[in-house]
Structure formats: C-alpha cells, structure tokens
PyMOL Python script that loads the backbone (N, CA, C, O; Angstrom):
from pymol import cmd

cmd.read_pdbstr("""\
ATOM      1  N   MET A   1      13.612  -8.769  -0.014  1.00  0.00           N
ATOM      2  CA  MET A   1      12.214  -8.048  -0.153  1.00  0.00           C
ATOM      3  C   MET A   1      11.503  -8.174  -1.484  1.00  0.00           C
ATOM      4  O   MET A   1      11.885  -7.629  -2.520  1.00  0.00           O
ATOM      5  N   ASN A   2      10.499  -8.896  -1.367  1.00  0.00           N
ATOM      6  CA  ASN A   2       9.493  -9.441  -2.314  1.00  0.00           C
ATOM      7  C   ASN A   2       8.556  -8.353  -2.600  1.00  0.00           C
ATOM      8  O   ASN A   2       8.060  -7.688  -1.690  1.00  0.00           O
ATOM      9  N   VAL A   3       8.265  -8.124  -4.013  1.00  0.00           N
ATOM     10  CA  VAL A   3       7.382  -7.039  -4.332  1.00  0.00           C
ATOM     11  C   VAL A   3       6.060  -7.926  -4.923  1.00  0.00           C
ATOM     12  O   VAL A   3       6.214  -8.811  -5.765  1.00  0.00           O
ATOM     13  N   ILE A   4       4.921  -7.611  -4.436  1.00  0.00           N
ATOM     14  CA  ILE A   4       3.477  -8.167  -4.858  1.00  0.00           C
ATOM     15  C   ILE A   4       3.012  -7.125  -5.728  1.00  0.00           C
ATOM     16  O   ILE A   4       2.857  -5.993  -5.270  1.00  0.00           O
ATOM     17  N   MET A   5       2.764  -7.391  -6.973  1.00  0.00           N
ATOM     18  CA  MET A   5       2.111  -6.318  -7.836  1.00  0.00           C
ATOM     19  C   MET A   5       0.385  -6.894  -7.377  1.00  0.00           C
ATOM     20  O   MET A   5      -0.020  -8.034  -7.153  1.00  0.00           O
ATOM     21  N   LEU A   6      -0.381  -5.489  -7.366  1.00  0.00           N
ATOM     22  CA  LEU A   6      -1.746  -5.677  -7.044  1.00  0.00           C
ATOM     23  C   LEU A   6      -2.425  -5.578  -8.448  1.00  0.00           C
ATOM     24  O   LEU A   6      -1.814  -5.061  -9.383  1.00  0.00           O
ATOM     25  N   PRO A   7      -3.464  -5.985  -8.570  1.00  0.00           N
ATOM     26  CA  PRO A   7      -4.558  -6.040  -9.720  1.00  0.00           C
ATOM     27  C   PRO A   7      -4.388  -4.691 -10.429  1.00  0.00           C
ATOM     28  O   PRO A   7      -4.198  -3.622  -9.850  1.00  0.00           O
ATOM     29  N   THR A   8      -4.478  -4.865 -11.715  1.00  0.00           N
ATOM     30  CA  THR A   8      -4.266  -3.478 -12.572  1.00  0.00           C
ATOM     31  C   THR A   8      -5.494  -2.507 -12.127  1.00  0.00           C
ATOM     32  O   THR A   8      -5.438  -1.282 -12.233  1.00  0.00           O
ATOM     33  N   SER A   9      -6.674  -3.263 -11.586  1.00  0.00           N
ATOM     34  CA  SER A   9      -7.875  -2.349 -11.627  1.00  0.00           C
ATOM     35  C   SER A   9      -7.420  -1.429 -10.338  1.00  0.00           C
ATOM     36  O   SER A   9      -7.845  -0.274 -10.332  1.00  0.00           O
ATOM     37  N   VAL A  10      -6.787  -1.755  -9.510  1.00  0.00           N
ATOM     38  CA  VAL A  10      -6.366  -1.162  -8.209  1.00  0.00           C
ATOM     39  C   VAL A  10      -5.044  -0.532  -8.508  1.00  0.00           C
ATOM     40  O   VAL A  10      -4.948   0.641  -8.146  1.00  0.00           O
ATOM     41  N   GLY A  11      -4.082  -1.025  -9.049  1.00  0.00           N
ATOM     42  CA  GLY A  11      -2.800  -0.490  -9.250  1.00  0.00           C
ATOM     43  C   GLY A  11      -1.989  -0.518  -8.187  1.00  0.00           C
ATOM     44  O   GLY A  11      -2.498  -0.731  -7.087  1.00  0.00           O
ATOM     45  N   GLY A  12      -0.597  -0.316  -8.297  1.00  0.00           N
ATOM     46  CA  GLY A  12       0.323  -0.245  -7.261  1.00  0.00           C
ATOM     47  C   GLY A  12       0.898  -1.623  -6.839  1.00  0.00           C
ATOM     48  O   GLY A  12       0.664  -2.655  -7.467  1.00  0.00           O
ATOM     49  N   ALA A  13       1.685  -1.555  -5.702  1.00  0.00           N
ATOM     50  CA  ALA A  13       2.231  -2.867  -5.337  1.00  0.00           C
ATOM     51  C   ALA A  13       2.628  -2.752  -3.775  1.00  0.00           C
ATOM     52  O   ALA A  13       2.797  -1.696  -3.165  1.00  0.00           O
ATOM     53  N   LEU A  14       2.731  -3.931  -3.306  1.00  0.00           N
ATOM     54  CA  LEU A  14       2.773  -3.986  -1.930  1.00  0.00           C
ATOM     55  C   LEU A  14       4.559  -4.941  -1.712  1.00  0.00           C
ATOM     56  O   LEU A  14       4.982  -5.806  -2.480  1.00  0.00           O
ATOM     57  N   ARG A  15       5.190  -4.470  -0.597  1.00  0.00           N
ATOM     58  CA  ARG A  15       6.373  -4.880  -0.103  1.00  0.00           C
ATOM     59  C   ARG A  15       6.418  -4.918   1.459  1.00  0.00           C
ATOM     60  O   ARG A  15       5.752  -4.236   2.239  1.00  0.00           O
ATOM     61  N   HIS A  16       7.249  -5.764   1.705  1.00  0.00           N
ATOM     62  CA  HIS A  16       7.354  -6.254   3.264  1.00  0.00           C
ATOM     63  C   HIS A  16       8.844  -5.883   3.490  1.00  0.00           C
ATOM     64  O   HIS A  16       9.778  -6.393   2.871  1.00  0.00           O
ATOM     65  N   VAL A  17       8.943  -5.019   4.363  1.00  0.00           N
ATOM     66  CA  VAL A  17      10.278  -4.570   4.897  1.00  0.00           C
ATOM     67  C   VAL A  17      10.421  -4.550   6.227  1.00  0.00           C
ATOM     68  O   VAL A  17       9.481  -4.488   7.020  1.00  0.00           O
ATOM     69  N   ILE A  18      11.811  -4.611   6.571  1.00  0.00           N
ATOM     70  CA  ILE A  18      12.321  -4.541   8.167  1.00  0.00           C
ATOM     71  C   ILE A  18      12.981  -3.345   8.185  1.00  0.00           C
ATOM     72  O   ILE A  18      13.930  -3.169   7.421  1.00  0.00           O
ATOM     73  N   ARG A  19      12.552  -2.338   9.087  1.00  0.00           N
ATOM     74  CA  ARG A  19      13.007  -1.269   9.483  1.00  0.00           C
ATOM     75  C   ARG A  19      13.266  -1.215  10.881  1.00  0.00           C
ATOM     76  O   ARG A  19      12.363  -1.447  11.685  1.00  0.00           O
ATOM     77  N   ASP A  20      14.448  -0.922  11.249  1.00  0.00           N
ATOM     78  CA  ASP A  20      14.933  -0.975  12.567  1.00  0.00           C
ATOM     79  C   ASP A  20      14.472  -2.098  13.346  1.00  0.00           C
ATOM     80  O   ASP A  20      13.935  -1.894  14.435  1.00  0.00           O
ATOM     81  N   GLY A  21      14.653  -3.452  12.822  1.00  0.00           N
ATOM     82  CA  GLY A  21      14.339  -4.528  13.237  1.00  0.00           C
ATOM     83  C   GLY A  21      12.795  -4.682  13.330  1.00  0.00           C
ATOM     84  O   GLY A  21      12.365  -5.693  13.885  1.00  0.00           O
ATOM     85  N   CYS A  22      11.910  -3.746  12.822  1.00  0.00           N
ATOM     86  CA  CYS A  22      10.627  -4.121  12.703  1.00  0.00           C
ATOM     87  C   CYS A  22       9.997  -4.291  11.525  1.00  0.00           C
ATOM     88  O   CYS A  22      10.042  -3.457  10.620  1.00  0.00           O
ATOM     89  N   PRO A  23       9.325  -5.464  11.462  1.00  0.00           N
ATOM     90  CA  PRO A  23       8.572  -5.465   9.925  1.00  0.00           C
ATOM     91  C   PRO A  23       7.185  -4.335   9.726  1.00  0.00           C
ATOM     92  O   PRO A  23       6.405  -3.966  10.604  1.00  0.00           O
ATOM     93  N   LEU A  24       7.203  -4.011   8.475  1.00  0.00           N
ATOM     94  CA  LEU A  24       6.130  -3.183   8.194  1.00  0.00           C
ATOM     95  C   LEU A  24       5.897  -3.527   6.502  1.00  0.00           C
ATOM     96  O   LEU A  24       6.635  -4.128   5.721  1.00  0.00           O
ATOM     97  N   TRP A  25       4.702  -2.953   6.315  1.00  0.00           N
ATOM     98  CA  TRP A  25       4.180  -3.173   4.853  1.00  0.00           C
ATOM     99  C   TRP A  25       4.251  -1.858   4.327  1.00  0.00           C
ATOM    100  O   TRP A  25       3.980  -0.888   5.033  1.00  0.00           O
ATOM    101  N   GLN A  26       4.675  -1.725   2.867  1.00  0.00           N
ATOM    102  CA  GLN A  26       4.659  -0.508   2.273  1.00  0.00           C
ATOM    103  C   GLN A  26       3.774  -0.634   0.875  1.00  0.00           C
ATOM    104  O   GLN A  26       3.740  -1.668   0.208  1.00  0.00           O
ATOM    105  N   LEU A  27       3.210   0.335   0.608  1.00  0.00           N
ATOM    106  CA  LEU A  27       2.413   0.455  -0.734  1.00  0.00           C
ATOM    107  C   LEU A  27       2.982   1.373  -1.687  1.00  0.00           C
ATOM    108  O   LEU A  27       3.240   2.528  -1.349  1.00  0.00           O
ATOM    109  N   ARG A  28       3.253   0.835  -3.162  1.00  0.00           N
ATOM    110  CA  ARG A  28       3.626   1.747  -4.013  1.00  0.00           C
ATOM    111  C   ARG A  28       2.444   2.406  -4.406  1.00  0.00           C
ATOM    112  O   ARG A  28       1.549   1.780  -4.975  1.00  0.00           O
ATOM    113  N   CYS A  29       2.339   3.817  -4.116  1.00  0.00           N
ATOM    114  CA  CYS A  29       1.243   4.490  -4.527  1.00  0.00           C
ATOM    115  C   CYS A  29       0.850   4.401  -6.187  1.00  0.00           C
ATOM    116  O   CYS A  29       1.699   4.611  -7.054  1.00  0.00           O
ATOM    117  N   PRO A  30      -0.335   4.114  -6.442  1.00  0.00           N
ATOM    118  CA  PRO A  30      -0.814   3.890  -7.946  1.00  0.00           C
ATOM    119  C   PRO A  30      -0.928   5.534  -8.227  1.00  0.00           C
ATOM    120  O   PRO A  30      -0.690   5.745  -9.416  1.00  0.00           O
ATOM    121  N   GLY A  31      -1.184   6.608  -7.584  1.00  0.00           N
ATOM    122  CA  GLY A  31      -1.066   7.901  -8.053  1.00  0.00           C
ATOM    123  C   GLY A  31       0.205   8.496  -8.518  1.00  0.00           C
ATOM    124  O   GLY A  31       0.329   9.116  -9.574  1.00  0.00           O
ATOM    125  N   CYS A  32       1.350   8.211  -7.464  1.00  0.00           N
ATOM    126  CA  CYS A  32       2.445   8.960  -7.759  1.00  0.00           C
ATOM    127  C   CYS A  32       3.719   8.021  -7.938  1.00  0.00           C
ATOM    128  O   CYS A  32       4.731   8.368  -8.547  1.00  0.00           O
ATOM    129  N   GLY A  33       3.537   6.828  -7.346  1.00  0.00           N
ATOM    130  CA  GLY A  33       4.639   5.667  -7.662  1.00  0.00           C
ATOM    131  C   GLY A  33       5.661   5.593  -6.642  1.00  0.00           C
ATOM    132  O   GLY A  33       6.528   4.734  -6.801  1.00  0.00           O
ATOM    133  N   THR A  34       5.728   6.513  -5.385  1.00  0.00           N
ATOM    134  CA  THR A  34       6.294   6.384  -4.432  1.00  0.00           C
ATOM    135  C   THR A  34       5.876   5.454  -3.284  1.00  0.00           C
ATOM    136  O   THR A  34       4.677   5.243  -3.101  1.00  0.00           O
ATOM    137  N   TRP A  35       6.793   4.900  -2.518  1.00  0.00           N
ATOM    138  CA  TRP A  35       6.712   3.785  -1.636  1.00  0.00           C
ATOM    139  C   TRP A  35       5.911   4.597  -0.281  1.00  0.00           C
ATOM    140  O   TRP A  35       6.237   5.772  -0.112  1.00  0.00           O
ATOM    141  N   ALA A  36       5.075   4.108   0.494  1.00  0.00           N
ATOM    142  CA  ALA A  36       4.762   4.698   1.652  1.00  0.00           C
ATOM    143  C   ALA A  36       4.216   3.707   2.548  1.00  0.00           C
ATOM    144  O   ALA A  36       3.419   2.837   2.198  1.00  0.00           O
ATOM    145  N   ASP A  37       4.696   3.875   3.786  1.00  0.00           N
ATOM    146  CA  ASP A  37       4.529   2.992   4.875  1.00  0.00           C
ATOM    147  C   ASP A  37       2.767   2.911   4.946  1.00  0.00           C
ATOM    148  O   ASP A  37       2.049   3.889   4.740  1.00  0.00           O
ATOM    149  N   ILE A  38       2.309   1.653   5.250  1.00  0.00           N
ATOM    150  CA  ILE A  38       0.701   1.625   5.682  1.00  0.00           C
ATOM    151  C   ILE A  38       0.627   0.855   6.832  1.00  0.00           C
ATOM    152  O   ILE A  38       1.529   0.040   7.022  1.00  0.00           O
ATOM    153  N   ASP A  39      -0.419   0.971   7.765  1.00  0.00           N
ATOM    154  CA  ASP A  39      -0.515   0.244   8.932  1.00  0.00           C
ATOM    155  C   ASP A  39      -1.431  -1.039   8.735  1.00  0.00           C
ATOM    156  O   ASP A  39      -1.838  -1.362   7.619  1.00  0.00           O
ATOM    157  N   ASP A  40      -1.692  -1.661   9.746  1.00  0.00           N
ATOM    158  CA  ASP A  40      -2.557  -2.868   9.469  1.00  0.00           C
ATOM    159  C   ASP A  40      -3.872  -2.630   9.202  1.00  0.00           C
ATOM    160  O   ASP A  40      -4.537  -3.453   8.572  1.00  0.00           O
ATOM    161  N   ASP A  41      -4.332  -1.599   9.608  1.00  0.00           N
ATOM    162  CA  ASP A  41      -5.845  -1.235   9.157  1.00  0.00           C
ATOM    163  C   ASP A  41      -5.909  -0.825   7.722  1.00  0.00           C
ATOM    164  O   ASP A  41      -6.917  -1.169   7.105  1.00  0.00           O
ATOM    165  N   GLN A  42      -5.057  -0.193   7.145  1.00  0.00           N
ATOM    166  CA  GLN A  42      -4.872   0.336   5.705  1.00  0.00           C
ATOM    167  C   GLN A  42      -4.562  -0.917   4.939  1.00  0.00           C
ATOM    168  O   GLN A  42      -5.024  -0.995   3.800  1.00  0.00           O
ATOM    169  N   LEU A  43      -3.834  -1.918   5.413  1.00  0.00           N
ATOM    170  CA  LEU A  43      -3.568  -2.988   4.732  1.00  0.00           C
ATOM    171  C   LEU A  43      -4.487  -3.827   4.629  1.00  0.00           C
ATOM    172  O   LEU A  43      -4.366  -4.536   3.629  1.00  0.00           O
ATOM    173  N   HIS A  44      -5.518  -4.077   5.370  1.00  0.00           N
ATOM    174  CA  HIS A  44      -6.798  -4.761   5.447  1.00  0.00           C
ATOM    175  C   HIS A  44      -8.070  -4.069   5.095  1.00  0.00           C
ATOM    176  O   HIS A  44      -9.136  -4.685   5.043  1.00  0.00           O
ATOM    177  N   GLY A  45      -7.953  -2.625   4.821  1.00  0.00           N
ATOM    178  CA  GLY A  45      -9.013  -1.986   4.328  1.00  0.00           C
ATOM    179  C   GLY A  45      -9.921  -1.653   5.121  1.00  0.00           C
ATOM    180  O   GLY A  45     -11.057  -1.552   4.658  1.00  0.00           O
ATOM    181  N   ARG A  46      -9.686  -1.383   6.564  1.00  0.00           N
ATOM    182  CA  ARG A  46     -10.549  -0.919   7.595  1.00  0.00           C
ATOM    183  C   ARG A  46     -10.348   0.684   7.488  1.00  0.00           C
ATOM    184  O   ARG A  46     -11.104   1.375   8.171  1.00  0.00           O
ATOM    185  N   VAL A  47      -9.485   1.250   6.765  1.00  0.00           N
ATOM    186  CA  VAL A  47      -9.205   2.745   6.755  1.00  0.00           C
ATOM    187  C   VAL A  47      -8.686   3.064   5.493  1.00  0.00           C
ATOM    188  O   VAL A  47      -8.084   2.153   4.925  1.00  0.00           O
ATOM    189  N   THR A  48      -8.780   4.178   4.903  1.00  0.00           N
ATOM    190  CA  THR A  48      -8.374   4.573   3.572  1.00  0.00           C
ATOM    191  C   THR A  48      -6.794   4.887   3.795  1.00  0.00           C
ATOM    192  O   THR A  48      -6.205   5.111   4.852  1.00  0.00           O
ATOM    193  N   VAL A  49      -6.312   4.833   2.513  1.00  0.00           N
ATOM    194  CA  VAL A  49      -4.837   5.329   2.335  1.00  0.00           C
ATOM    195  C   VAL A  49      -4.897   6.704   1.788  1.00  0.00           C
ATOM    196  O   VAL A  49      -5.062   6.804   0.572  1.00  0.00           O
ATOM    197  N   ASP A  50      -4.797   7.687   2.439  1.00  0.00           N
ATOM    198  CA  ASP A  50      -4.762   8.972   1.793  1.00  0.00           C
ATOM    199  C   ASP A  50      -3.349   9.522   1.667  1.00  0.00           C
ATOM    200  O   ASP A  50      -2.637   9.769   2.640  1.00  0.00           O
ATOM    201  N   HIS A  51      -3.013   9.686   0.456  1.00  0.00           N
ATOM    202  CA  HIS A  51      -1.651  10.135  -0.042  1.00  0.00           C
ATOM    203  C   HIS A  51      -1.651  11.477  -0.716  1.00  0.00           C
ATOM    204  O   HIS A  51      -0.700  11.924  -1.358  1.00  0.00           O
ATOM    205  N   THR A  52      -2.846  12.106  -0.507  1.00  0.00           N
ATOM    206  CA  THR A  52      -3.140  13.408  -1.174  1.00  0.00           C
ATOM    207  C   THR A  52      -2.206  14.680  -0.646  1.00  0.00           C
ATOM    208  O   THR A  52      -2.056  15.729  -1.272  1.00  0.00           O
ATOM    209  N   ASN A  53      -1.607  14.359   0.649  1.00  0.00           N
ATOM    210  CA  ASN A  53      -0.627  15.230   1.139  1.00  0.00           C
ATOM    211  C   ASN A  53       0.748  15.282   0.316  1.00  0.00           C
ATOM    212  O   ASN A  53       1.655  16.037   0.669  1.00  0.00           O
ATOM    213  N   GLN A  54       0.852  14.468  -0.766  1.00  0.00           N
ATOM    214  CA  GLN A  54       2.125  14.489  -1.375  1.00  0.00           C
ATOM    215  C   GLN A  54       1.845  15.278  -2.600  1.00  0.00           C
ATOM    216  O   GLN A  54       0.810  15.101  -3.242  1.00  0.00           O
ATOM    217  N   GLU A  55       2.776  16.173  -2.946  1.00  0.00           N
ATOM    218  CA  GLU A  55       2.491  17.105  -3.903  1.00  0.00           C
ATOM    219  C   GLU A  55       2.182  16.280  -5.323  1.00  0.00           C
ATOM    220  O   GLU A  55       2.888  15.397  -5.810  1.00  0.00           O
ATOM    221  N   GLY A  56       0.941  16.808  -5.845  1.00  0.00           N
ATOM    222  CA  GLY A  56       0.590  16.487  -7.175  1.00  0.00           C
ATOM    223  C   GLY A  56      -0.122  14.957  -7.022  1.00  0.00           C
ATOM    224  O   GLY A  56      -0.487  14.317  -8.008  1.00  0.00           O
ATOM    225  N   CYS A  57      -0.244  14.528  -5.795  1.00  0.00           N
ATOM    226  CA  CYS A  57      -0.757  13.130  -5.741  1.00  0.00           C
ATOM    227  C   CYS A  57      -2.365  13.112  -5.546  1.00  0.00           C
ATOM    228  O   CYS A  57      -2.833  13.976  -4.804  1.00  0.00           O
ATOM    229  N   TRP A  58      -3.045  12.394  -6.024  1.00  0.00           N
ATOM    230  CA  TRP A  58      -4.499  12.359  -5.944  1.00  0.00           C
ATOM    231  C   TRP A  58      -5.186  11.022  -5.439  1.00  0.00           C
ATOM    232  O   TRP A  58      -6.371  10.727  -5.591  1.00  0.00           O
ATOM    233  N   TYR A  59      -4.112  10.202  -4.749  1.00  0.00           N
ATOM    234  CA  TYR A  59      -4.533   8.695  -4.321  1.00  0.00           C
ATOM    235  C   TYR A  59      -5.175   9.008  -2.970  1.00  0.00           C
ATOM    236  O   TYR A  59      -4.542   9.644  -2.127  1.00  0.00           O
ATOM    237  N   HIS A  60      -6.509   8.543  -2.730  1.00  0.00           N
ATOM    238  CA  HIS A  60      -7.087   8.560  -1.641  1.00  0.00           C
ATOM    239  C   HIS A  60      -8.416   7.411  -1.803  1.00  0.00           C
ATOM    240  O   HIS A  60      -9.532   7.639  -2.272  1.00  0.00           O
ATOM    241  N   GLU A  61      -7.899   6.173  -1.271  1.00  0.00           N
ATOM    242  CA  GLU A  61      -9.034   5.136  -1.680  1.00  0.00           C
ATOM    243  C   GLU A  61      -8.626   4.189  -0.676  1.00  0.00           C
ATOM    244  O   GLU A  61      -7.528   4.206  -0.121  1.00  0.00           O
ATOM    245  N   THR A  62      -9.645   3.276  -0.441  1.00  0.00           N
ATOM    246  CA  THR A  62      -9.839   2.023   0.560  1.00  0.00           C
ATOM    247  C   THR A  62      -9.915   0.790  -0.241  1.00  0.00           C
ATOM    248  O   THR A  62     -10.725   0.648  -1.158  1.00  0.00           O
ATOM    249  N   HIS A  63      -9.142  -0.012   0.084  1.00  0.00           N
ATOM    250  CA  HIS A  63      -9.080  -1.554  -0.495  1.00  0.00           C
ATOM    251  C   HIS A  63      -8.342  -2.357   0.482  1.00  0.00           C
ATOM    252  O   HIS A  63      -7.322  -2.061   1.106  1.00  0.00           O
ATOM    253  N   ASP A  64      -9.153  -3.595   0.503  1.00  0.00           N
ATOM    254  CA  ASP A  64      -8.118  -4.502   1.232  1.00  0.00           C
ATOM    255  C   ASP A  64      -6.876  -5.064   0.482  1.00  0.00           C
ATOM    256  O   ASP A  64      -6.938  -6.025  -0.285  1.00  0.00           O
ATOM    257  N   PHE A  65      -6.133  -4.613   0.677  1.00  0.00           N
ATOM    258  CA  PHE A  65      -4.757  -4.821  -0.345  1.00  0.00           C
ATOM    259  C   PHE A  65      -4.185  -6.376   0.339  1.00  0.00           C
ATOM    260  O   PHE A  65      -3.463  -7.024  -0.419  1.00  0.00           O
ATOM    261  N   ALA A  66      -4.440  -6.907   1.545  1.00  0.00           N
ATOM    262  CA  ALA A  66      -3.860  -8.057   1.766  1.00  0.00           C
ATOM    263  C   ALA A  66      -4.690  -9.145   1.128  1.00  0.00           C
ATOM    264  O   ALA A  66      -4.142 -10.202   0.813  1.00  0.00           O
ATOM    265  N   ALA A  67      -6.236  -8.913   0.878  1.00  0.00           N
ATOM    266  CA  ALA A  67      -7.228  -9.848  -0.048  1.00  0.00           C
ATOM    267  C   ALA A  67      -6.645  -9.941  -1.388  1.00  0.00           C
ATOM    268  O   ALA A  67      -6.374 -10.981  -1.988  1.00  0.00           O
ATOM    269  N   LEU A  68      -6.456  -8.544  -1.856  1.00  0.00           N
ATOM    270  CA  LEU A  68      -6.108  -8.504  -3.322  1.00  0.00           C
ATOM    271  C   LEU A  68      -4.742  -9.103  -3.566  1.00  0.00           C
ATOM    272  O   LEU A  68      -4.429  -9.602  -4.647  1.00  0.00           O
ATOM    273  N   ALA A  69      -3.990  -9.038  -2.577  1.00  0.00           N
ATOM    274  CA  ALA A  69      -2.557 -10.019  -2.827  1.00  0.00           C
ATOM    275  C   ALA A  69      -2.398 -11.110  -2.613  1.00  0.00           C
ATOM    276  O   ALA A  69      -1.307 -11.677  -2.674  1.00  0.00           O
ATOM    277  N   GLY A  70      -3.544 -11.664  -2.293  1.00  0.00           N
ATOM    278  CA  GLY A  70      -3.824 -13.176  -1.838  1.00  0.00           C
ATOM    279  C   GLY A  70      -3.020 -13.500  -0.640  1.00  0.00           C
ATOM    280  O   GLY A  70      -2.388 -14.542  -0.466  1.00  0.00           O
ATOM    281  N   MET A  71      -3.116 -12.432   0.217  1.00  0.00           N
ATOM    282  CA  MET A  71      -2.426 -13.144   1.779  1.00  0.00           C
ATOM    283  C   MET A  71      -3.659 -13.301   2.574  1.00  0.00           C
ATOM    284  O   MET A  71      -3.642 -12.742   3.670  1.00  0.00           O
ATOM    285  N   ARG A  72      -4.777 -13.978   2.231  1.00  0.00           N
ATOM    286  CA  ARG A  72      -5.838 -14.392   3.109  1.00  0.00           C
ATOM    287  C   ARG A  72      -5.973 -15.996   3.185  1.00  0.00           C
ATOM    288  O   ARG A  72      -6.837 -16.510   3.895  1.00  0.00           O
TER     289      ARG A  72
END
""", "prot")
cmd.dss("prot")
cmd.show_as("cartoon", "prot")
cmd.util.cbc("prot")
cmd.orient("prot")
C-alpha cells in the first residue's frame, strides 16, 4: 500500500487499498488524521468530503485529490 502525500496547502494523504477483493481509495483526514474511505466523486472533486460527523473533526472541503496527487 503506497501513501501519496497531498500538498501542504490541502493536507492529508491518499492511499489505495484492497478490501474484500475490491480496490478503494482512502483519505487521511487533514482535520483529525484518521483514514476514511472516499468514493470516485470525492476523489475527483465532484462532491465534498464531509468528515464533520467524527467527534471533534472540522474537515468539510472539496478538492480534486486525484489531480493534486498527480494522477491525471
């Protein structure tokens, strides 16, 4: 599993994992540091990543994480 650090202006990191035989992306939340599954729309900045449901986390932003990670 490779971790891709995102620019410091955005914070966090991405990693690609396999769960139950299925690939998925996870974002290390810049707000609280925990890893959270994100879908393709969140990965590509079409919808926001809202992690505010986690106790004490403030993160609620939209970024094209794929582009920031150089995956385009």
